[in-house]
C-alpha positions as CSV (number, residue, x, y, z in Angstrom):
1,M,83.7,95.7,87.9
2,I,86.4,97.6,86.2
3,P,87.2,96.6,82.7
4,V,90.9,95.8,82.0
5,Y,92.3,97.1,78.7
6,E,95.2,95.3,77.2
7,S,97.6,97.7,75.5
8,R,97.6,97.6,71.7
9,G,99.0,100.1,69.4
10,S,100.7,103.1,70.8
11,G,102.3,102.3,74.2
12,R,102.1,106.0,75.3
13,R,98.4,106.3,74.4
14,A,97.6,103.0,76.1
15,L,99.5,104.1,79.2
16,R,97.8,107.5,79.2
17,N,94.3,105.9,78.9
18,K,95.1,103.4,81.7
19,V,96.3,106.2,84.0
20,I,93.2,108.2,83.3
21,W,91.0,105.2,84.0
22,M,92.8,104.4,87.2
23,V,92.5,108.0,88.4
24,L,88.8,107.9,87.8
25,V,88.6,104.6,89.6
26,L,90.5,105.9,92.6
27,F,88.3,109.0,92.9
28,C,85.1,107.0,92.5
29,L,86.1,104.2,94.9
30,G,88.5,105.7,97.4
31,G,88.3,109.4,97.2
32,G,87.0,109.9,100.7
33,A,83.3,109.9,99.9
34,A,80.9,111.2,102.5
35,G,78.8,109.0,104.6
36,G,79.0,105.2,104.9
37,E,82.2,104.5,103.0
38,R,83.3,101.0,103.5
39,K,86.9,99.8,103.5
40,Q,86.3,97.5,100.5
41,D,85.2,100.5,98.5
42,K,88.8,101.9,98.5
43,A,91.3,100.8,95.9
44,I,94.7,99.8,97.3
45,V,97.9,100.8,95.5
46,F,100.9,98.6,96.3
47,S,104.4,99.9,95.7
48,K,106.0,96.6,96.4
49,P,107.1,94.2,95.0
50,I,107.0,96.4,91.9
51,R,105.6,99.9,91.8
52,A,102.7,100.1,91.3
53,V,99.9,97.6,91.5
54,L,96.3,98.5,91.8
55,F,94.0,96.2,93.8
56,E,90.2,96.7,93.9
57,H,88.0,94.9,96.3
58,K,84.9,95.5,94.2
59,A,86.3,93.7,91.2
60,H,86.9,90.6,93.3
61,L,83.7,90.8,95.3
62,G,81.8,91.1,92.0
63,R,83.1,87.7,91.0
64,G,81.5,85.9,94.0
65,L,84.3,86.1,96.4
66,N,83.8,87.3,100.0
67,C,86.1,88.8,102.6
68,D,87.1,85.3,104.0
69,S,88.2,84.2,100.5
70,C,91.4,86.2,101.0
71,H,91.4,87.4,104.6
72,S,91.3,83.9,106.2
73,G,95.0,83.4,105.8
74,L,96.3,84.9,102.5
75,F,96.1,88.5,103.6
76,E,95.7,90.4,106.9
77,M,92.8,92.7,107.2
78,K,95.0,95.8,107.3
79,A,95.3,97.3,103.8
80,G,98.8,97.1,102.4
81,S,100.2,95.1,105.2
82,A,101.5,92.4,102.8
83,E,104.2,94.8,101.6
84,S,105.9,94.4,105.0
85,H,106.5,90.7,104.4
86,E,109.9,89.8,103.0
87,D,108.3,87.1,100.8
88,F,105.9,89.5,99.1
89,V,107.7,89.3,95.8
90,M,106.6,88.2,92.3
91,T,108.3,84.8,92.7
92,S,106.2,84.1,95.8
93,L,103.1,84.9,93.9
94,Y,104.1,82.6,91.0
95,E,104.5,79.9,93.7
96,G,100.9,80.3,94.8
97,N,101.2,82.7,97.7
98,Y,99.2,85.9,98.2
99,C,97.5,86.8,94.9
100,G,99.0,83.8,93.3
101,A,96.7,81.5,95.3
102,C,94.0,82.3,92.9
103,H,95.9,84.0,90.0
104,N,97.3,80.7,88.9
105,G,95.7,80.2,85.5
106,Q,93.0,78.0,86.8
107,A,90.9,79.9,89.4
108,A,91.8,83.3,87.7
109,F,94.2,84.5,85.1
110,A,97.8,83.6,85.8
111,A,99.8,86.4,87.4
112,K,102.6,85.7,84.8
113,T,100.3,86.3,81.8
114,R,98.5,89.6,82.2
115,C,100.9,92.0,83.9
116,T,99.0,95.1,82.9
117,A,95.8,93.9,84.4
118,C,97.2,94.9,87.8
119,H,100.5,96.8,87.3
120,I,100.1,100.4,86.4
121,G,103.8,101.2,86.4
122,V,106.0,103.9,87.8
123,R,104.5,106.6,85.5
124,G,101.0,105.6,86.5
125,Y,102.0,105.7,90.1
126,K,103.4,109.1,89.8
127,Q,100.3,110.3,88.0
128,L,98.1,108.9,90.8
129,E,100.2,110.6,93.4
130,S,100.1,113.9,91.6
131,M,96.3,113.6,91.4
132,R,96.1,112.7,95.1
133,L,98.2,115.8,96.0
134,G,96.1,118.1,93.8
135,L,99.0,118.8,91.4
136,S,98.2,119.4,87.8
137,G,100.2,118.5,84.7
138,P,101.7,115.3,83.4
139,A,103.7,113.1,85.7
140,R,107.5,113.1,85.0
C-alpha cells in the first residue's frame, strides 16, 4: 500500500515530494518489469476529468477488494477506458458513479474531501511524462 501524504507547510516542497513518490511508485509498479508482470501491478494515470489522477490497483487490492469489486459494472477491464465516457467527470463521482461508488465517505474517504490523495496535478503529470520519456530536469 502506498502512503498518502497530505500537504502541510511549503506547497512547493509538498508537491515535489509527492511527484518524487509518484515517480518511484510508477517505476516500481508499472515500469515494464521483466517476467510475470500483471495488469494490476501497473499504476494508471488518468488525464480526465482533471489532469492528473493516479490510480493503483495494489492499494485497493490490499484493502480486501478484488477485481469484481470494480470490474463487475463500475469500470471496464480496459485500463483508462472510463475517460472515453462523457459522464466521467467529478460531478458524476460525487453522485456515486465510478470511484464515487466507494469514495462516498462511508466505504472509503469521500472524493470531495481528500483531493490530493489521488490528484497529482498538471505539474506532477508533466514530471511523470518527463520521467517516462527519459528527459531530465524539472517539469515546466
